[in-house]
C-alpha positions in Angstrom: 67.6 -218.7 15.7 65.4 -221.8 16.1 61.6 -221.8 16.3 61.6 -222.3 20.1 63.9 -219.2 20.6 61.7 -217.2 18.2 58.6 -218.1 20.2 60.3 -217.3 23.5 61.3 -213.9 22.2 57.8 -212.9 21.3 55.8 -210.5 23.4 52.2 -211.4 24.3 50.7 -209.5 21.3 53.1 -211.3 18.9 52.5 -214.7 20.5 48.7 -214.1 20.4 48.9 -213.3 16.7 51.0 -216.3 16.0 48.7 -218.7 17.9 45.7 -217.1 16.2 47.2 -217.7 12.8 48.7 -221.2 13.3 47.1 -222.7 16.4 44.7 -225.6 16.1 41.1 -225.1 17.2 40.0 -228.6 18.1 40.7 -229.3 21.7 42.9 -226.3 22.0 43.7 -225.3 25.6 42.5 -221.7 25.2 39.0 -222.8 24.0 38.8 -225.4 26.8 39.9 -222.8 29.3 37.3 -220.3 28.0 34.5 -222.9 28.0 35.3 -224.0 31.6 35.8 -220.5 32.9 32.8 -218.8 31.2 30.5 -220.9 29.0 30.0 -223.7 31.6 29.1 -221.0 34.2 26.4 -219.5 31.9 22.9 -220.9 32.6 20.8 -221.8 29.6 17.8 -219.8 28.7 14.6 -221.7 27.7 12.7 -220.5 24.7 10.6 -221.7 21.8 12.1 -221.9 18.4 10.7 -220.7 15.2 12.5 -223.6 13.6 10.2 -226.0 15.4 7.0 -223.9 14.8 7.3 -222.7 18.5 6.1 -226.1 19.6 9.3 -227.3 21.2 11.1 -225.6 24.1 14.8 -225.2 23.3 17.8 -224.3 25.5 19.8 -221.3 24.3 23.1 -219.8 25.6 22.9 -216.1 26.5 25.3 -215.2 23.6 23.0 -217.0 21.1 20.1 -214.7 22.0 22.0 -211.4 22.6 25.0 -211.5 20.3 27.4 -210.8 23.1 28.7 -212.5 26.2 27.1 -211.7 29.6 30.6 -212.0 31.2 31.9 -209.2 28.9 29.1 -206.6 28.9 31.5 -203.9 27.6 32.0 -205.8 24.4 29.4 -205.6 21.7 30.3 -209.1 20.6 31.2 -212.6 21.9 35.0 -212.6 22.4 36.8 -213.5 19.2 39.3 -216.3 19.1 42.2 -213.8 19.3 40.7 -212.2 22.4 40.3 -215.7 24.0 43.9 -216.7 23.2 45.2 -213.5 24.8 43.0 -214.0 27.9 44.3 -217.6 28.2 47.9 -216.5 27.8 47.4 -213.9 30.6 45.6 -216.4 32.9 47.2 -218.0 35.9 48.8 -221.4 35.4 46.9 -224.3 37.0 48.6 -227.6 38.0 46.9 -229.5 35.2 48.0 -227.0 32.6 51.7 -227.0 33.5 
């Protein structure tokens, strides 16, 4: 069995685990998909930072202030890479991703 056949024979859990273990993070399609689908649709929250002695207003993402994602209120954390990969694998194919 060659690598292509091995990958084709994997179920979604096996493929998710394989990508999580071996997939590159920089410019990965699953991270770009997640950012475009969720992060870019999350408005920033203005606040003052202790780092700047509260003198400077800083933009924060919801997850930075709350340790979870507003799009996934049932999770007590920001989706982990493995969760993002599985969500991406289960998402619908777009023309640009074919």
